[in-house]
N, C-alpha and C positions, 0 to 999 in steps of 0.2 A: 609468622611475620618475617623470620630470616629468609625463608624461601621466597616470599614476595619481593623483598629488597633485592635478593640475588637475581632473580628472573626477570622482574619488572621494574626494579628501581624504587618503586613506592606503591602505596595503595592506588594512588592516581594512575600510575603506569599500568597496573593490573586492569583498572577500570577502562583505560584506553585500549588496551589489548582485547578486552571482552567486547567493546564497542566495535572494534575492527573485525572481530570474528563474526558478530551478529550481522553487521552490514554485508560482509562477504558472503555469508550464507543466503541472505535475502536477495542479493544481487545475482548470485549463481542461479537461484530458483527462477527468478524473473527474466533473466537474460534471453532464453530462447523464445519466450512468448512476446517480449518486447521487440526482438529482431523480426519475428514473424508479423507483428503488427506494423512495424516500419516498412517491411517489404510490401505488404499489401497496400499500405497507404501511398506507396511510391508508384504503384500501378496507375497508368493513365485511365481515366474515366471511372475511378472508384465512385461508387454511389453514396448517397446520403445514408441509405439503409445499411450498407457495408460499414461505414464509418461508425454508426450507432452500434452495430454488432461488435466491432472491434473494441469500443469502450466497454461494452457489456462483458465480453471475454476477458479483457485485462482486469476488470474490477472484480468479477466473480473469481478469478484465479487469485487475486490479491486477498480476497476474503477467505478463500480456502487455506491460503497460506498462513494468515494470521490466526485463524480459528480452528484449523484442522490439525492433523497429527504430524505434519512435515517437520515442524519445529517444536522443540520443547516449550512448554508454557512460559518458562522463565525468560525466553527470548522476548516475548511480548512485554512482560513485566519490566525487563531491562530497557527496552526501547521507550516505554512509558516514563521510566525514571529518567532516562537520558534526555527526553524531550523537555522535562522540567528542571533539569540539572545543568551542569557546565556546558556552555555553548560549544566548546571544543568536541565533547563527546557526541552532542547532538549533530554536529556537522558531519561527523563520521558516519552516523546512522543515516542522516539525510543523503549523503553521497551514495549509499547503497540503494536508496529508493529513487534517486534523481532520474535515472533512465525510465523508470515507470512513470513518474509524475511528468517528465518531459514528453513522453509519448502521449499521455492523456491530454496534455495541453495542446499538442500539435493536432490531435484528432478533434478537440473541441474548437480549436481555431478554424479548422477546415469546415466544421459544421456551422460556425457562427459568422465566418468571414472576418474575424478579428485576428490580430497578431497573436501568436503563441506566447510571445513575451509580454503581452499587455497585462496590466493589473486585473482587468476583468477576467481574462482567460485564466490567469493564474489562480484567482479567488475561486473560479468555478472548479478547477482541478482540485484545489485544496479542500473545498467544500465536499466534493464527491468523495475524496479519499477519507476525509473526516467522517462522513456518514458510514463508511465501512469500519473505521477505526473504533467507533464508538462501541461496536459489538465486542470488541477485544478489551478495550479499556474499561468499559462499564459492564462487563460480563455479569457480575452479581446482580446489578440492577436490571439488566436485560432478562435474566432468568427469573427474577422475582416478578417483573411486570408481565411477562409472557407465560408465567406459571410453568416453565420448563425445568427439568431436572438437570439438563446438560445441553451443550450445543453439539449434537452429534450429526450424523449424516442427514437425518430427516429435518432437523432444525436448520442446518446449513442450506438445504434446498429451499426453505421458505425465505431465508435471508436473500439468497441469490435471486429468486424470483422477484422479491421486492426491489432489489437494486436494479435488475433489468427493467422492471416497470418504470421506476423512477427515471433512469436514463432515457428510455423511450419517451416518457412524458416531457422531459426537460428539452429534448431535441426533435420533438414532433414538428411536422410542418403544418 
C-alpha cells in the first residue's frame, strides 16, 4: 500500500497507470496493420473485394491479439473490467483501440456509401468488434458450447474463418 501511494498516488492512480499500459501495448501492436490498411484504402481504384479483405485482415489480427499469446490473459480481463468500470479508465483503453475502430468504420463507410461518422456505420463497426470480443470475454462459455479444451492455434483458425465468412456475407454484393 505504501508503494502504491508513493508511485501512483492511490489505488485509482495504479488502476489508471495499468489502463495506460494496456492501451499502449494494444495500440503498438495494431499500429502497423492500421497504417497498412489506411495506405491501401487511400489507393485510387481500390475494389470492393480489397476493402472486404482489409476488414477481414484487421479483424483476424484483432482476434489473434485478444485470444493469442501476444498479451497476457490478464490484459483482456483488465479491459473487460475497465469497460464496465470507471469511464475514465475505459476511455484510456478505448483510445488504444480507436485507430483500429476508426479504420474499420472508414472501410465500412466505403463499402456502404455512408459516412464513417454516421451512427449506422459506428454501430456496424462496434457490432463487428463485439463479435470478436465475445470470444475473449465469454471464453468459458465458448469453450463449453464448442466442447473445446482451449482456444489454441487450431481453434483460432476456426474463429478466423467464421469472422471472414461473416464479413464477406455482410458486404457481399
